[in-house]
C-alpha positions as CSV (number, residue, x, y, z in Angstrom):
1,X,176.5,-57.1,-136.6
2,X,173.4,-58.7,-137.9
3,X,170.0,-57.8,-136.6
4,X,170.0,-61.5,-135.4
5,X,172.9,-60.8,-133.3
6,X,171.4,-57.2,-132.1
7,X,167.7,-58.9,-131.4
8,X,169.6,-61.7,-129.3
9,X,171.6,-59.9,-127.3
10,X,168.6,-57.7,-126.1
11,X,166.7,-60.8,-125.2
12,X,169.5,-61.9,-122.9
13,X,170.1,-59.0,-120.8
14,X,166.2,-58.4,-120.7
15,X,166.5,-62.5,-119.2
16,X,169.6,-61.2,-117.3
17,X,167.0,-59.1,-115.2
18,X,164.0,-61.2,-114.9
19,X,166.1,-63.9,-113.4
20,X,167.2,-61.7,-109.8
21,X,163.5,-60.5,-110.1
22,X,161.8,-64.3,-110.9
23,X,165.0,-65.2,-107.5
24,X,163.7,-62.4,-105.3
25,X,160.3,-63.1,-105.8
26,X,161.1,-67.3,-104.8
27,X,162.4,-66.2,-101.8
28,X,159.6,-64.3,-101.1
29,X,157.1,-67.1,-102.0
30,X,159.7,-69.6,-99.8
31,X,160.1,-66.8,-96.8
32,X,155.7,-66.6,-96.7
33,X,155.6,-70.4,-96.4
34,X,157.9,-70.5,-93.8
35,X,156.7,-67.8,-92.0
36,X,153.1,-69.4,-92.1
37,X,154.4,-73.3,-90.8
38,X,156.0,-71.8,-88.5
39,X,152.8,-69.1,-87.8
40,X,150.9,-72.6,-87.7
41,X,153.8,-74.8,-85.9
42,X,152.5,-71.9,-82.6
43,X,149.1,-71.4,-82.7
44,X,148.7,-75.4,-82.7
45,X,151.2,-75.5,-79.3
46,X,149.4,-72.5,-77.8
47,X,146.7,-72.8,-75.2
48,X,143.7,-70.2,-74.5
49,X,141.2,-70.5,-72.2
50,X,138.8,-68.3,-70.3
51,X,137.9,-69.1,-67.3
52,X,134.4,-68.1,-66.1
53,X,133.9,-68.1,-62.4
54,X,131.2,-66.8,-60.2
55,X,132.7,-65.9,-56.7
56,X,130.6,-65.2,-53.3
57,X,129.8,-61.3,-53.3
58,X,131.2,-62.1,-49.7
59,X,134.6,-63.5,-50.6
60,X,134.7,-61.0,-54.1
61,X,137.8,-58.2,-51.8
62,X,139.2,-61.2,-50.8
63,X,139.7,-62.8,-54.1
64,X,140.5,-60.5,-55.9
65,X,143.7,-60.0,-53.8
66,X,144.3,-63.4,-54.1
67,X,144.2,-63.6,-57.7
68,X,146.2,-60.5,-58.8
69,X,148.5,-62.0,-56.4
70,X,148.7,-65.6,-58.1
71,X,148.3,-63.8,-61.6
72,X,151.4,-61.7,-61.1
73,X,153.3,-64.3,-59.9
74,X,152.6,-66.6,-63.1
75,X,153.4,-63.9,-65.7
76,X,156.7,-62.9,-63.9
77,X,157.4,-66.7,-62.7
78,X,156.7,-68.7,-65.8
79,X,158.0,-68.6,-68.8
80,X,155.6,-70.5,-70.7
81,X,152.8,-68.3,-69.2
82,X,152.1,-66.0,-71.3
83,X,149.2,-63.9,-70.1
84,X,146.8,-64.2,-66.8
85,X,144.5,-61.4,-67.9
86,X,141.4,-61.0,-65.0
87,X,138.9,-59.4,-65.3
88,X,135.6,-58.7,-64.2
89,X,131.8,-57.4,-65.2
90,X,131.1,-54.0,-64.5
91,X,127.7,-54.1,-63.7
92,X,128.4,-58.1,-61.6
93,X,131.6,-57.5,-60.4
94,X,131.2,-61.7,-58.5
95,X,131.5,-62.3,-62.4
96,X,135.0,-62.7,-63.0
97,X,136.9,-63.3,-66.0
98,X,139.8,-64.7,-66.6
99,X,141.9,-64.6,-70.2
100,X,144.5,-68.0,-69.9
101,X,147.0,-67.9,-73.0
102,X,150.0,-70.2,-72.0
103,X,152.5,-71.5,-74.7
104,X,151.6,-75.2,-74.9
105,X,149.8,-77.5,-72.7
106,X,152.7,-78.6,-71.0
107,X,153.4,-75.4,-69.9
108,X,149.3,-75.0,-68.0
109,X,150.5,-78.0,-66.6
110,X,153.2,-77.1,-65.2
111,X,151.4,-74.1,-63.8
112,X,148.7,-76.0,-62.3
113,X,151.8,-77.8,-60.2
114,X,153.1,-74.4,-59.0
115,X,153.8,-73.3,-55.6
116,X,151.4,-70.0,-56.3
117,X,148.7,-71.5,-57.9
118,X,148.2,-74.7,-55.6
119,X,147.8,-71.4,-53.1
120,X,145.6,-69.6,-54.7
121,X,143.3,-72.8,-55.2
122,X,144.1,-73.9,-51.7
123,X,142.8,-70.9,-50.9
124,X,139.9,-69.3,-52.6
125,X,138.2,-72.8,-53.0
126,X,135.6,-72.1,-50.7
127,X,135.1,-68.5,-52.4
128,X,133.8,-69.5,-55.8
129,X,130.4,-70.1,-56.7
130,X,130.6,-72.6,-59.5
131,X,133.7,-72.4,-62.3
132,X,133.6,-72.5,-66.2
133,X,136.3,-73.4,-68.2
134,X,136.2,-72.6,-71.9
135,X,138.9,-73.7,-74.5
136,X,139.7,-71.3,-76.8
137,X,141.0,-71.3,-80.6
138,X,143.5,-68.6,-81.6
139,X,142.2,-66.3,-85.0
140,X,145.4,-64.3,-85.4
141,X,148.4,-65.6,-83.8
142,X,150.3,-63.0,-86.0
143,X,148.5,-60.1,-84.7
144,X,149.7,-61.2,-81.3
145,X,152.8,-60.3,-81.0
146,X,151.9,-56.7,-81.5
147,X,149.2,-56.3,-78.9
148,X,151.5,-56.8,-76.3
149,X,154.6,-55.0,-77.6
150,X,152.0,-52.4,-78.3
151,X,150.4,-52.7,-74.8
152,X,154.9,-52.3,-73.6
153,X,154.8,-49.7,-75.5
154,X,152.0,-47.2,-74.4
155,X,153.6,-47.3,-70.6
């Protein structure tokens, strides 16, 4: 075997190891692109809202009980409801905020028609002094499942 043939054999052997690495790199890039597109599509569908509600202090305890019941029913019964997380300001409990997350606008619209939401809305209407609905845009859709999984693990 001459020097030229020996060099060609070594080059071919080297290219065999490069081809699988290049192919694996290509697959990783494709996987990342598909994942990003899936997350982007999910983010476009996702509806996130913060409800800013001021409650008449005379009705506060009754309102909180109704809201807890409605939120629990929504998350338990509706597949499109990801979260309804009510909270209130420590220094002013009559200032209520609800983080609402729905799989899509269609899921939100179905939520509005449910018996538990209709009961909540009709029962609490006179308790609410003001209501502001603030639509939000999720910044980090990838981390959200980790947050919810972590809440589950901590129990």
